[in-house]
PDBQT receptor file of N, H, CA, C and O in Angstrom, charges set to zero:
ATOM      1  N   UNK A   1     -87.855 227.988 -75.734  1.00  0.00    +0.000 N 
ATOM      2  CA  UNK A   1     -86.713 227.607 -76.525  1.00  0.00    +0.000 C 
ATOM      3  C   UNK A   1     -86.128 228.867 -77.157  1.00  0.00    +0.000 C 
ATOM      4  O   UNK A   1     -86.837 229.643 -77.798  1.00  0.00    +0.000 OA
ATOM      5  N   UNK A   2     -84.854 229.052 -76.971  1.00  0.00    +0.000 N 
ATOM      6  H   UNK A   2     -84.278 228.422 -76.451  1.00  0.00    +0.000 HD
ATOM      7  CA  UNK A   2     -84.167 230.205 -77.560  1.00  0.00    +0.000 C 
ATOM      8  C   UNK A   2     -83.446 229.766 -78.819  1.00  0.00    +0.000 C 
ATOM      9  O   UNK A   2     -82.711 228.779 -78.825  1.00  0.00    +0.000 OA
ATOM     10  N   UNK A   3     -83.669 230.515 -79.879  1.00  0.00    +0.000 N 
ATOM     11  H   UNK A   3     -84.266 231.318 -79.874  1.00  0.00    +0.000 HD
ATOM     12  CA  UNK A   3     -82.996 230.233 -81.137  1.00  0.00    +0.000 C 
ATOM     13  C   UNK A   3     -81.911 231.274 -81.315  1.00  0.00    +0.000 C 
ATOM     14  O   UNK A   3     -82.147 232.463 -81.103  1.00  0.00    +0.000 OA
ATOM     15  N   UNK A   4     -80.745 230.845 -81.695  1.00  0.00    +0.000 N 
ATOM     16  H   UNK A   4     -80.554 229.879 -81.868  1.00  0.00    +0.000 HD
ATOM     17  CA  UNK A   4     -79.627 231.775 -81.839  1.00  0.00    +0.000 C 
ATOM     18  C   UNK A   4     -78.779 231.759 -80.581  1.00  0.00    +0.000 C 
ATOM     19  O   UNK A   4     -78.986 230.942 -79.683  1.00  0.00    +0.000 OA
ATOM     20  N   UNK A   5     -77.842 232.654 -80.532  1.00  0.00    +0.000 N 
ATOM     21  H   UNK A   5     -77.674 233.317 -81.262  1.00  0.00    +0.000 HD
ATOM     22  CA  UNK A   5     -76.903 232.663 -79.415  1.00  0.00    +0.000 C 
ATOM     23  C   UNK A   5     -77.336 233.574 -78.286  1.00  0.00    +0.000 C 
ATOM     24  O   UNK A   5     -76.801 233.483 -77.181  1.00  0.00    +0.000 OA
ATOM     25  N   UNK A   6     -78.294 234.450 -78.539  1.00  0.00    +0.000 N 
ATOM     26  H   UNK A   6     -78.729 234.524 -79.437  1.00  0.00    +0.000 HD
ATOM     27  CA  UNK A   6     -78.700 235.401 -77.521  1.00  0.00    +0.000 C 
ATOM     28  C   UNK A   6     -77.752 236.574 -77.407  1.00  0.00    +0.000 C 
ATOM     29  O   UNK A   6     -77.868 237.388 -76.490  1.00  0.00    +0.000 OA
ATOM     30  N   UNK A   7     -76.820 236.663 -78.331  1.00  0.00    +0.000 N 
ATOM     31  H   UNK A   7     -76.726 236.001 -79.076  1.00  0.00    +0.000 HD
ATOM     32  CA  UNK A   7     -75.863 237.763 -78.316  1.00  0.00    +0.000 C 
ATOM     33  C   UNK A   7     -76.568 239.079 -78.590  1.00  0.00    +0.000 C 
ATOM     34  O   UNK A   7     -77.616 239.119 -79.234  1.00  0.00    +0.000 OA
ATOM     35  N   UNK A   8     -75.986 240.135 -78.100  1.00  0.00    +0.000 N 
ATOM     36  H   UNK A   8     -75.134 240.103 -77.577  1.00  0.00    +0.000 HD
ATOM     37  CA  UNK A   8     -76.551 241.466 -78.298  1.00  0.00    +0.000 C 
ATOM     38  C   UNK A   8     -76.681 241.810 -79.786  1.00  0.00    +0.000 C 
ATOM     39  O   UNK A   8     -77.583 242.554 -80.170  1.00  0.00    +0.000 OA
ATOM     40  N   UNK A   9     -75.802 241.282 -80.608  1.00  0.00    +0.000 N 
ATOM     41  H   UNK A   9     -75.069 240.678 -80.295  1.00  0.00    +0.000 HD
ATOM     42  CA  UNK A   9     -75.840 241.573 -82.044  1.00  0.00    +0.000 C 
ATOM     43  C   UNK A   9     -77.063 240.966 -82.724  1.00  0.00    +0.000 C 
ATOM     44  O   UNK A   9     -77.362 241.311 -83.867  1.00  0.00    +0.000 OA
ATOM     45  N   UNK A  10     -77.770 240.074 -82.048  1.00  0.00    +0.000 N 
ATOM     46  H   UNK A  10     -77.527 239.793 -81.119  1.00  0.00    +0.000 HD
ATOM     47  CA  UNK A  10     -78.955 239.438 -82.612  1.00  0.00    +0.000 C 
ATOM     48  C   UNK A  10     -80.242 240.125 -82.175  1.00  0.00    +0.000 C 
ATOM     49  O   UNK A  10     -81.324 239.556 -82.321  1.00  0.00    +0.000 OA
ATOM     50  N   UNK A  11     -80.141 241.317 -81.651  1.00  0.00    +0.000 N 
ATOM     51  H   UNK A  11     -79.262 241.779 -81.533  1.00  0.00    +0.000 HD
ATOM     52  CA  UNK A  11     -81.334 241.981 -81.134  1.00  0.00    +0.000 C 
ATOM     53  C   UNK A  11     -82.328 242.260 -82.257  1.00  0.00    +0.000 C 
ATOM     54  O   UNK A  11     -81.953 242.503 -83.404  1.00  0.00    +0.000 OA
ATOM     55  N   UNK A  12     -83.587 242.218 -81.893  1.00  0.00    +0.000 N 
ATOM     56  H   UNK A  12     -83.892 242.021 -80.961  1.00  0.00    +0.000 HD
ATOM     57  CA  UNK A  12     -84.671 242.424 -82.842  1.00  0.00    +0.000 C 
ATOM     58  C   UNK A  12     -85.061 243.888 -82.901  1.00  0.00    +0.000 C 
ATOM     59  O   UNK A  12     -85.248 244.454 -83.978  1.00  0.00    +0.000 OA
ATOM     60  N   UNK A  13     -85.180 244.496 -81.723  1.00  0.00    +0.000 N 
ATOM     61  H   UNK A  13     -85.028 244.036 -80.848  1.00  0.00    +0.000 HD
ATOM     62  CA  UNK A  13     -85.682 245.858 -81.673  1.00  0.00    +0.000 C 
ATOM     63  C   UNK A  13     -84.984 246.629 -80.563  1.00  0.00    +0.000 C 
ATOM     64  O   UNK A  13     -84.659 246.069 -79.517  1.00  0.00    +0.000 OA
ATOM     65  N   UNK A  14     -84.755 247.923 -80.797  1.00  0.00    +0.000 N 
ATOM     66  H   UNK A  14     -85.019 248.379 -81.647  1.00  0.00    +0.000 HD
ATOM     67  CA  UNK A  14     -84.156 248.813 -79.806  1.00  0.00    +0.000 C 
ATOM     68  C   UNK A  14     -85.149 249.915 -79.481  1.00  0.00    +0.000 C 
ATOM     69  O   UNK A  14     -85.744 250.519 -80.374  1.00  0.00    +0.000 OA
ATOM     70  N   UNK A  15     -85.321 250.169 -78.184  1.00  0.00    +0.000 N 
ATOM     71  H   UNK A  15     -84.838 249.679 -77.458  1.00  0.00    +0.000 HD
ATOM     72  CA  UNK A  15     -86.174 251.258 -77.718  1.00  0.00    +0.000 C 
ATOM     73  C   UNK A  15     -85.279 252.311 -77.091  1.00  0.00    +0.000 C 
ATOM     74  O   UNK A  15     -84.582 252.026 -76.118  1.00  0.00    +0.000 OA
ATOM     75  N   UNK A  16     -85.286 253.519 -77.629  1.00  0.00    +0.000 N 
ATOM     76  H   UNK A  16     -85.852 253.750 -78.420  1.00  0.00    +0.000 HD
ATOM     77  CA  UNK A  16     -84.480 254.611 -77.103  1.00  0.00    +0.000 C 
ATOM     78  C   UNK A  16     -85.448 255.649 -76.542  1.00  0.00    +0.000 C 
ATOM     79  O   UNK A  16     -86.048 256.423 -77.288  1.00  0.00    +0.000 OA
ATOM     80  N   UNK A  17     -85.591 255.654 -75.209  1.00  0.00    +0.000 N 
ATOM     81  H   UNK A  17     -85.103 255.026 -74.603  1.00  0.00    +0.000 HD
ATOM     82  CA  UNK A  17     -86.573 256.518 -74.566  1.00  0.00    +0.000 C 
ATOM     83  C   UNK A  17     -86.229 258.002 -74.668  1.00  0.00    +0.000 C 
ATOM     84  O   UNK A  17     -87.122 258.799 -74.956  1.00  0.00    +0.000 OA
ATOM     85  N   UNK A  18     -84.976 258.413 -74.446  1.00  0.00    +0.000 N 
ATOM     86  H   UNK A  18     -84.251 257.765 -74.212  1.00  0.00    +0.000 HD
ATOM     87  CA  UNK A  18     -84.684 259.852 -74.549  1.00  0.00    +0.000 C 
ATOM     88  C   UNK A  18     -85.004 260.438 -75.928  1.00  0.00    +0.000 C 
ATOM     89  O   UNK A  18     -85.427 261.589 -76.034  1.00  0.00    +0.000 OA
ATOM     90  N   UNK A  19     -84.801 259.645 -76.977  1.00  0.00    +0.000 N 
ATOM     91  H   UNK A  19     -84.457 258.710 -76.891  1.00  0.00    +0.000 HD
ATOM     92  CA  UNK A  19     -85.067 260.121 -78.343  1.00  0.00    +0.000 C 
ATOM     93  C   UNK A  19     -86.464 259.746 -78.834  1.00  0.00    +0.000 C 
ATOM     94  O   UNK A  19     -86.856 260.115 -79.941  1.00  0.00    +0.000 OA
ATOM     95  N   UNK A  20     -87.216 259.010 -78.009  1.00  0.00    +0.000 N 
ATOM     96  H   UNK A  20     -86.898 258.710 -77.110  1.00  0.00    +0.000 HD
ATOM     97  CA  UNK A  20     -88.546 258.503 -78.382  1.00  0.00    +0.000 C 
ATOM     98  C   UNK A  20     -88.479 257.710 -79.688  1.00  0.00    +0.000 C 
ATOM     99  O   UNK A  20     -89.351 257.828 -80.549  1.00  0.00    +0.000 OA
ATOM    100  N   UNK A  21     -87.430 256.904 -79.816  1.00  0.00    +0.000 N 
ATOM    101  H   UNK A  21     -86.721 256.809 -79.117  1.00  0.00    +0.000 HD
ATOM    102  CA  UNK A  21     -87.138 256.186 -81.061  1.00  0.00    +0.000 C 
ATOM    103  C   UNK A  21     -87.255 254.682 -80.861  1.00  0.00    +0.000 C 
ATOM    104  O   UNK A  21     -86.857 254.144 -79.828  1.00  0.00    +0.000 OA
ATOM    105  N   UNK A  22     -87.808 254.018 -81.865  1.00  0.00    +0.000 N 
ATOM    106  H   UNK A  22     -88.132 254.455 -82.704  1.00  0.00    +0.000 HD
ATOM    107  CA  UNK A  22     -87.856 252.558 -81.908  1.00  0.00    +0.000 C 
ATOM    108  C   UNK A  22     -87.234 252.130 -83.229  1.00  0.00    +0.000 C 
ATOM    109  O   UNK A  22     -87.588 252.651 -84.287  1.00  0.00    +0.000 OA
ATOM    110  N   UNK A  23     -86.309 251.182 -83.164  1.00  0.00    +0.000 N 
ATOM    111  H   UNK A  23     -86.022 250.759 -82.305  1.00  0.00    +0.000 HD
ATOM    112  CA  UNK A  23     -85.693 250.640 -84.371  1.00  0.00    +0.000 C 
ATOM    113  C   UNK A  23     -85.912 249.139 -84.400  1.00  0.00    +0.000 C 
ATOM    114  O   UNK A  23     -85.584 248.437 -83.443  1.00  0.00    +0.000 OA
ATOM    115  N   UNK A  24     -86.465 248.650 -85.497  1.00  0.00    +0.000 N 
ATOM    116  H   UNK A  24     -86.731 249.220 -86.274  1.00  0.00    +0.000 HD
ATOM    117  CA  UNK A  24     -86.586 247.212 -85.716  1.00  0.00    +0.000 C 
ATOM    118  C   UNK A  24     -85.431 246.822 -86.626  1.00  0.00    +0.000 C 
ATOM    119  O   UNK A  24     -85.398 247.193 -87.799  1.00  0.00    +0.000 OA
ATOM    120  N   UNK A  25     -84.488 246.075 -86.076  1.00  0.00    +0.000 N 
ATOM    121  H   UNK A  25     -84.515 245.774 -85.123  1.00  0.00    +0.000 HD
ATOM    122  CA  UNK A  25     -83.251 245.759 -86.785  1.00  0.00    +0.000 C 
ATOM    123  C   UNK A  25     -83.441 244.708 -87.876  1.00  0.00    +0.000 C 
ATOM    124  O   UNK A  25     -82.603 244.585 -88.769  1.00  0.00    +0.000 OA
ATOM    125  N   UNK A  26     -84.533 243.952 -87.809  1.00  0.00    +0.000 N 
ATOM    126  H   UNK A  26     -85.213 244.052 -87.083  1.00  0.00    +0.000 HD
ATOM    127  CA  UNK A  26     -84.768 242.919 -88.820  1.00  0.00    +0.000 C 
ATOM    128  C   UNK A  26     -85.033 243.528 -90.189  1.00  0.00    +0.000 C 
ATOM    129  O   UNK A  26     -84.643 242.966 -91.213  1.00  0.00    +0.000 OA
ATOM    130  N   UNK A  27     -85.705 244.691 -90.203  1.00  0.00    +0.000 N 
ATOM    131  H   UNK A  27     -86.022 245.147 -89.371  1.00  0.00    +0.000 HD
ATOM    132  CA  UNK A  27     -86.064 245.314 -91.486  1.00  0.00    +0.000 C 
ATOM    133  C   UNK A  27     -85.469 246.715 -91.618  1.00  0.00    +0.000 C 
ATOM    134  O   UNK A  27     -85.829 247.467 -92.524  1.00  0.00    +0.000 OA
ATOM    135  N   UNK A  28     -84.562 247.058 -90.711  1.00  0.00    +0.000 N 
ATOM    136  H   UNK A  28     -84.270 246.448 -89.975  1.00  0.00    +0.000 HD
ATOM    137  CA  UNK A  28     -83.889 248.359 -90.744  1.00  0.00    +0.000 C 
ATOM    138  C   UNK A  28     -84.905 249.503 -90.774  1.00  0.00    +0.000 C 
ATOM    139  O   UNK A  28     -84.838 250.390 -91.626  1.00  0.00    +0.000 OA
ATOM    140  N   UNK A  29     -85.851 249.464 -89.820  1.00  0.00    +0.000 N 
ATOM    141  H   UNK A  29     -85.905 248.744 -89.129  1.00  0.00    +0.000 HD
ATOM    142  CA  UNK A  29     -86.949 250.427 -89.744  1.00  0.00    +0.000 C 
ATOM    143  C   UNK A  29     -86.828 251.213 -88.448  1.00  0.00    +0.000 C 
ATOM    144  O   UNK A  29     -86.747 250.627 -87.369  1.00  0.00    +0.000 OA
ATOM    145  N   UNK A  30     -86.815 252.542 -88.550  1.00  0.00    +0.000 N 
ATOM    146  H   UNK A  30     -86.880 253.018 -89.426  1.00  0.00    +0.000 HD
ATOM    147  CA  UNK A  30     -86.731 253.409 -87.381  1.00  0.00    +0.000 C 
ATOM    148  C   UNK A  30     -87.875 254.402 -87.411  1.00  0.00    +0.000 C 
ATOM    149  O   UNK A  30     -88.200 254.971 -88.453  1.00  0.00    +0.000 OA
ATOM    150  N   UNK A  31     -88.484 254.602 -86.239  1.00  0.00    +0.000 N 
ATOM    151  H   UNK A  31     -88.220 254.140 -85.392  1.00  0.00    +0.000 HD
ATOM    152  CA  UNK A  31     -89.587 255.559 -86.125  1.00  0.00    +0.000 C 
ATOM    153  C   UNK A  31     -89.467 256.286 -84.786  1.00  0.00    +0.000 C 
ATOM    154  O   UNK A  31     -89.056 255.697 -83.786  1.00  0.00    +0.000 OA
ATOM    155  N   UNK A  32     -89.822 257.546 -84.777  1.00  0.00    +0.000 N 
ATOM    156  H   UNK A  32     -90.156 258.024 -85.589  1.00  0.00    +0.000 HD
ATOM    157  CA  UNK A  32     -89.732 258.375 -83.571  1.00  0.00    +0.000 C 
ATOM    158  C   UNK A  32     -91.122 258.590 -82.979  1.00  0.00    +0.000 C 
ATOM    159  O   UNK A  32     -91.576 259.723 -82.821  1.00  0.00    +0.000 OA
ATOM    160  N   UNK A  33     -91.791 257.473 -82.651  1.00  0.00    +0.000 N 
ATOM    161  H   UNK A  33     -91.422 256.553 -82.779  1.00  0.00    +0.000 HD
ATOM    162  CA  UNK A  33     -93.150 257.526 -82.097  1.00  0.00    +0.000 C 
ATOM    163  C   UNK A  33     -93.289 256.520 -80.958  1.00  0.00    +0.000 C 
ATOM    164  O   UNK A  33     -94.284 255.800 -80.875  1.00  0.00    +0.000 OA
ATOM    165  N   UNK A  34     -92.297 256.476 -80.092  1.00  0.00    +0.000 N 
ATOM    166  H   UNK A  34     -91.488 257.061 -80.160  1.00  0.00    +0.000 HD
ATOM    167  CA  UNK A  34     -92.270 255.496 -79.007  1.00  0.00    +0.000 C 
ATOM    168  C   UNK A  34     -93.499 255.599 -78.112  1.00  0.00    +0.000 C 
ATOM    169  O   UNK A  34     -94.063 254.572 -77.735  1.00  0.00    +0.000 OA
ATOM    170  N   UNK A  35     -93.928 256.807 -77.762  1.00  0.00    +0.000 N 
ATOM    171  H   UNK A  35     -93.469 257.641 -78.068  1.00  0.00    +0.000 HD
ATOM    172  CA  UNK A  35     -95.076 256.966 -76.867  1.00  0.00    +0.000 C 
ATOM    173  C   UNK A  35     -96.325 256.309 -77.438  1.00  0.00    +0.000 C 
ATOM    174  O   UNK A  35     -97.067 255.649 -76.711  1.00  0.00    +0.000 OA
ATOM    175  N   UNK A  36     -96.560 256.484 -78.725  1.00  0.00    +0.000 N 
ATOM    176  H   UNK A  36     -95.958 257.020 -79.316  1.00  0.00    +0.000 HD
ATOM    177  CA  UNK A  36     -97.734 255.872 -79.358  1.00  0.00    +0.000 C 
ATOM    178  C   UNK A  36     -97.652 254.351 -79.304  1.00  0.00    +0.000 C 
ATOM    179  O   UNK A  36     -98.655 253.679 -79.062  1.00  0.00    +0.000 OA
ATOM    180  N   UNK A  37     -96.484 253.822 -79.526  1.00  0.00    +0.000 N 
ATOM    181  H   UNK A  37     -95.669 254.368 -79.723  1.00  0.00    +0.000 HD
ATOM    182  CA  UNK A  37     -96.292 252.371 -79.492  1.00  0.00    +0.000 C 
ATOM    183  C   UNK A  37     -96.554 251.843 -78.088  1.00  0.00    +0.000 C 
ATOM    184  O   UNK A  37     -97.214 250.817 -77.927  1.00  0.00    +0.000 OA
ATOM    185  N   UNK A  38     -96.046 252.530 -77.077  1.00  0.00    +0.000 N 
ATOM    186  H   UNK A  38     -95.509 253.363 -77.209  1.00  0.00    +0.000 HD
ATOM    187  CA  UNK A  38     -96.256 252.101 -75.697  1.00  0.00    +0.000 C 
ATOM    188  C   UNK A  38     -97.713 252.220 -75.275  1.00  0.00    +0.000 C 
ATOM    189  O   UNK A  38     -98.153 251.522 -74.361  1.00  0.00    +0.000 OA
ATOM    190  N   UNK A  39     -98.464 253.096 -75.929  1.00  0.00    +0.000 N 
ATOM    191  H   UNK A  39     -98.107 253.663 -76.672  1.00  0.00    +0.000 HD
ATOM    192  CA  UNK A  39     -99.893 253.240 -75.646  1.00  0.00    +0.000 C 
ATOM    193  C   UNK A  39    -100.722 252.179 -76.356  1.00  0.00    +0.000 C 
ATOM    194  O   UNK A  39    -101.940 252.133 -76.187  1.00  0.00    +0.000 OA
ATOM    195  N   UNK A  40    -100.080 251.327 -77.148  1.00  0.00    +0.000 N 
ATOM    196  H   UNK A  40     -99.091 251.364 -77.285  1.00  0.00    +0.000 HD
ATOM    197  CA  UNK A  40    -100.772 250.208 -77.766  1.00  0.00    +0.000 C 
ATOM    198  C   UNK A  40    -100.961 250.298 -79.262  1.00  0.00    +0.000 C 
ATOM    199  O   UNK A  40    -101.546 249.392 -79.856  1.00  0.00    +0.000 OA
ATOM    200  N   UNK A  41    -100.490 251.354 -79.892  1.00  0.00    +0.000 N 
ATOM    201  H   UNK A  41    -100.015 252.090 -79.409  1.00  0.00    +0.000 HD
ATOM    202  CA  UNK A  41    -100.622 251.480 -81.342  1.00  0.00    +0.000 C 
ATOM    203  C   UNK A  41     -99.518 250.670 -82.024  1.00  0.00    +0.000 C 
ATOM    204  O   UNK A  41     -98.565 251.225 -82.571  1.00  0.00    +0.000 OA
ATOM    205  N   UNK A  42     -99.670 249.362 -81.978  1.00  0.00    +0.000 N 
ATOM    206  H   UNK A  42    -100.444 248.911 -81.534  1.00  0.00    +0.000 HD
ATOM    207  CA  UNK A  42     -98.638 248.464 -82.498  1.00  0.00    +0.000 C 
ATOM    208  C   UNK A  42     -98.645 248.357 -84.016  1.00  0.00    +0.000 C 
ATOM    209  O   UNK A  42     -97.701 247.835 -84.610  1.00  0.00    +0.000 OA
ATOM    210  N   UNK A  43     -99.705 248.849 -84.642  1.00  0.00    +0.000 N 
ATOM    211  H   UNK A  43    -100.471 249.273 -84.160  1.00  0.00    +0.000 HD
ATOM    212  CA  UNK A  43     -99.735 248.839 -86.109  1.00  0.00    +0.000 C 
ATOM    213  C   UNK A  43     -98.562 249.612 -86.693  1.00  0.00    +0.000 C 
ATOM    214  O   UNK A  43     -98.116 249.329 -87.805  1.00  0.00    +0.000 OA
ATOM    215  N   UNK A  44     -98.066 250.582 -85.946  1.00  0.00    +0.000 N 
ATOM    216  H   UNK A  44     -98.429 250.812 -85.043  1.00  0.00    +0.000 HD
ATOM    217  CA  UNK A  44     -96.911 251.362 -86.393  1.00  0.00    +0.000 C 
ATOM    218  C   UNK A  44     -95.720 250.440 -86.663  1.00  0.00    +0.000 C 
ATOM    219  O   UNK A  44     -94.918 250.702 -87.559  1.00  0.00    +0.000 OA
ATOM    220  N   UNK A  45     -95.612 249.368 -85.889  1.00  0.00    +0.000 N 
ATOM    221  H   UNK A  45     -96.264 249.155 -85.161  1.00  0.00    +0.000 HD
ATOM    222  CA  UNK A  45     -94.517 248.406 -86.066  1.00  0.00    +0.000 C 
ATOM    223  C   UNK A  45     -94.921 247.217 -86.936  1.00  0.00    +0.000 C 
ATOM    224  O   UNK A  45     -94.119 246.712 -87.721  1.00  0.00    +0.000 OA
ATOM    225  N   UNK A  46     -96.157 246.781 -86.793  1.00  0.00    +0.000 N 
ATOM    226  H   UNK A  46     -96.809 247.191 -86.155  1.00  0.00    +0.000 HD
ATOM    227  CA  UNK A  46     -96.606 245.574 -87.483  1.00  0.00    +0.000 C 
ATOM    228  C   UNK A  46     -96.749 245.798 -88.988  1.00  0.00    +0.000 C 
ATOM    229  O   UNK A  46     -96.368 244.935 -89.779  1.00  0.00    +0.000 OA
ATOM    230  N   UNK A  47     -97.288 246.936 -89.386  1.00  0.00    +0.000 N 
ATOM    231  H   UNK A  47     -97.598 247.637 -88.743  1.00  0.00    +0.000 HD
ATOM    232  CA  UNK A  47     -97.503 247.190 -90.818  1.00  0.00    +0.000 C 
ATOM    233  C   UNK A  47     -96.214 247.125 -91.637  1.00  0.00    +0.000 C 
ATOM    234  O   UNK A  47     -96.208 246.478 -92.685  1.00  0.00    +0.000 OA
ATOM    235  N   UNK A  48     -95.122 247.765 -91.208  1.00  0.00    +0.000 N 
ATOM    236  H   UNK A  48     -95.127 248.290 -90.357  1.00  0.00    +0.000 HD
ATOM    237  CA  UNK A  48     -93.872 247.637 -91.978  1.00  0.00    +0.000 C 
ATOM    238  C   UNK A  48     -93.357 246.192 -92.028  1.00  0.00    +0.000 C 
ATOM    239  O   UNK A  48     -92.783 245.776 -93.034  1.00  0.00    +0.000 OA
ATOM    240  N   UNK A  49     -93.558 245.432 -90.954  1.00  0.00    +0.000 N 
ATOM    241  H   UNK A  49     -94.025 245.770 -90.136  1.00  0.00    +0.000 HD
ATOM    242  CA  UNK A  49     -93.147 244.026 -90.955  1.00  0.00    +0.000 C 
ATOM    243  C   UNK A  49     -93.956 243.231 -91.977  1.00  0.00    +0.000 C 
ATOM    244  O   UNK A  49     -93.406 242.394 -92.693  1.00  0.00    +0.000 OA
ATOM    245  N   UNK A  50     -95.252 243.493 -92.043  1.00  0.00    +0.000 N 
ATOM    246  H   UNK A  50     -95.698 244.173 -91.461  1.00  0.00    +0.000 HD
ATOM    247  CA  UNK A  50     -96.103 242.812 -93.023  1.00  0.00    +0.000 C 
ATOM    248  C   UNK A  50     -95.679 243.153 -94.451  1.00  0.00    +0.000 C 
ATOM    249  O   UNK A  50     -95.603 242.277 -95.312  1.00  0.00    +0.000 OA
ATOM    250  N   UNK A  51     -95.402 244.441 -94.691  1.00  0.00    +0.000 N 
ATOM    251  H   UNK A  51     -95.464 245.152 -93.991  1.00  0.00    +0.000 HD
ATOM    252  CA  UNK A  51     -94.971 244.855 -96.037  1.00  0.00    +0.000 C 
ATOM    253  C   UNK A  51     -93.680 244.151 -96.446  1.00  0.00    +0.000 C 
ATOM    254  O   UNK A  51     -93.540 243.698 -97.582  1.00  0.00    +0.000 OA
ATOM    255  N   UNK A  52     -92.747 244.067 -95.514  1.00  0.00    +0.000 N 
ATOM    256  H   UNK A  52     -92.860 244.435 -94.591  1.00  0.00    +0.000 HD
ATOM    257  CA  UNK A  52     -91.466 243.419 -95.816  1.00  0.00    +0.000 C 
ATOM    258  C   UNK A  52     -91.661 241.927 -96.094  1.00  0.00    +0.000 C 
ATOM    259  O   UNK A  52     -91.017 241.366 -96.981  1.00  0.00    +0.000 OA
ATOM    260  N   UNK A  53     -92.549 241.293 -95.334  1.00  0.00    +0.000 N 
ATOM    261  H   UNK A  53     -93.072 241.748 -94.614  1.00  0.00    +0.000 HD
ATOM    262  CA  UNK A  53     -92.822 239.874 -95.549  1.00  0.00    +0.000 C 
ATOM    263  C   UNK A  53     -93.443 239.642 -96.925  1.00  0.00    +0.000 C 
ATOM    264  O   UNK A  53     -93.056 238.712 -97.633  1.00  0.00    +0.000 OA
ATOM    265  N   UNK A  54     -94.405 240.484 -97.304  1.00  0.00    +0.000 N 
ATOM    266  H   UNK A  54     -94.720 241.239 -96.729  1.00  0.00    +0.000 HD
ATOM    267  CA  UNK A  54     -95.016 240.367 -98.637  1.00  0.00    +0.000 C 
ATOM    268  C   UNK A  54     -93.975 240.571 -99.730  1.00  0.00    +0.000 C 
ATOM    269  O   UNK A  54     -93.977 239.866-100.739  1.00  0.00    +0.000 OA
ATOM    270  N   UNK A  55     -93.095 241.528 -99.526  1.00  0.00    +0.000 N 
ATOM    271  H   UNK A  55     -93.093 242.101 -98.706  1.00  0.00    +0.000 HD
ATOM    272  CA  UNK A  55     -92.035 241.803-100.501  1.00  0.00    +0.000 C 
ATOM    273  C   UNK A  55     -91.152 240.570-100.693  1.00  0.00    +0.000 C 
ATOM    274  O   UNK A  55     -90.799 240.223-101.820  1.00  0.00    +0.000 OA
ATOM    275  N   UNK A  56     -90.798 239.913 -99.588  1.00  0.00    +0.000 N 
ATOM    276  H   UNK A  56     -91.084 240.196 -98.673  1.00  0.00    +0.000 HD
ATOM    277  CA  UNK A  56     -89.960 238.714 -99.672  1.00  0.00    +0.000 C 
ATOM    278  C   UNK A  56     -90.676 237.590-100.408  1.00  0.00    +0.000 C 
ATOM    279  O   UNK A  56     -90.065 236.861-101.189  1.00  0.00    +0.000 OA
ATOM    280  N   UNK A  57     -91.972 237.455-100.156  1.00  0.00    +0.000 N 
ATOM    281  H   UNK A  57     -92.468 238.048 -99.521  1.00  0.00    +0.000 HD
ATOM    282  CA  UNK A  57     -92.750 236.413-100.830  1.00  0.00    +0.000 C 
ATOM    283  C   UNK A  57     -92.789 236.670-102.333  1.00  0.00    +0.000 C 
ATOM    284  O   UNK A  57     -92.580 235.754-103.130  1.00  0.00    +0.000 OA
ATOM    285  N   UNK A  58     -93.056 237.922-102.720  1.00  0.00    +0.000 N 
ATOM    286  H   UNK A  58     -93.226 238.666-102.073  1.00  0.00    +0.000 HD
ATOM    287  CA  UNK A  58     -93.087 238.272-104.142  1.00  0.00    +0.000 C 
ATOM    288  C   UNK A  58     -91.735 238.034-104.801  1.00  0.00    +0.000 C 
ATOM    289  O   UNK A  58     -91.663 237.517-105.916  1.00  0.00    +0.000 OA
ATOM    290  N   UNK A  59     -90.673 238.411-104.114  1.00  0.00    +0.000 N 
ATOM    291  H   UNK A  59     -90.732 238.831-103.208  1.00  0.00    +0.000 HD
ATOM    292  CA  UNK A  59     -89.332 238.208-104.667  1.00  0.00    +0.000 C 
ATOM    293  C   UNK A  59     -89.037 236.723-104.845  1.00  0.00    +0.000 C 
ATOM    294  O   UNK A  59     -88.438 236.319-105.842  1.00  0.00    +0.000 OA
ATOM    295  N   UNK A  60     -89.459 235.911-103.876  1.00  0.00    +0.000 N 
ATOM    296  H   UNK A  60     -89.945 236.239-103.066  1.00  0.00    +0.000 HD
ATOM    297  CA  UNK A  60     -89.219 234.474-103.957  1.00  0.00    +0.000 C 
ATOM    298  C   UNK A  60     -89.964 233.845-105.137  1.00  0.00    +0.000 C 
ATOM    299  O   UNK A  60     -89.508 232.863-105.724  1.00  0.00    +0.000 OA
ATOM    300  N   UNK A  61     -91.112 234.424-105.472  1.00  0.00    +0.000 N 
ATOM    301  H   UNK A  61     -91.483 235.221-104.996  1.00  0.00    +0.000 HD
ATOM    302  CA  UNK A  61     -91.902 233.918-106.594  1.00  0.00    +0.000 C 
ATOM    303  C   UNK A  61     -91.504 234.560-107.915  1.00  0.00    +0.000 C 
ATOM    304  O   UNK A  61     -92.060 234.233-108.964  1.00  0.00    +0.000 OA
ATOM    305  N   UNK A  62     -90.541 235.472-107.862  1.00  0.00    +0.000 N 
ATOM    306  H   UNK A  62     -90.089 235.737-107.010  1.00  0.00    +0.000 HD
ATOM    307  CA  UNK A  62     -90.090 236.145-109.069  1.00  0.00    +0.000 C 
ATOM    308  C   UNK A  62     -91.050 237.208-109.564  1.00  0.00    +0.000 C 
ATOM    309  O   UNK A  62     -91.054 237.533-110.751  1.00  0.00    +0.000 OA
ATOM    310  N   UNK A  63     -91.864 237.754-108.672  1.00  0.00    +0.000 N 
ATOM    311  H   UNK A  63     -91.861 237.490-107.708  1.00  0.00    +0.000 HD
ATOM    312  CA  UNK A  63     -92.864 238.750-109.057  1.00  0.00    +0.000 C 
ATOM    313  C   UNK A  63     -92.430 240.177-108.758  1.00  0.00    +0.000 C 
ATOM    314  O   UNK A  63     -93.120 241.125-109.133  1.00  0.00    +0.000 OA
ATOM    315  N   UNK A  64     -91.314 240.339-108.097  1.00  0.00    +0.000 N 
ATOM    316  H   UNK A  64     -90.753 239.570-107.792  1.00  0.00    +0.000 HD
ATOM    317  CA  UNK A  64     -90.896 241.698-107.716  1.00  0.00    +0.000 C 
ATOM    318  C   UNK A  64     -90.026 242.326-108.775  1.00  0.00    +0.000 C 
ATOM    319  O   UNK A  64     -89.587 243.465-108.618  1.00  0.00    +0.000 OA
TER     320      UNK A  64
């Protein structure tokens, strides 16, 4: 099941191989460590997502 329109403007992540750059558009996070990510070091991407999620939870509870 696809949620959303599938338009290019709804992209989640961009991989730029010439610049070795990965951008996660959901949290406006860019890192120049594409090779490490492709080798399986996904914590580079997952950790910032977790931090952002915790931040949203704290803000929703009025703790931020």
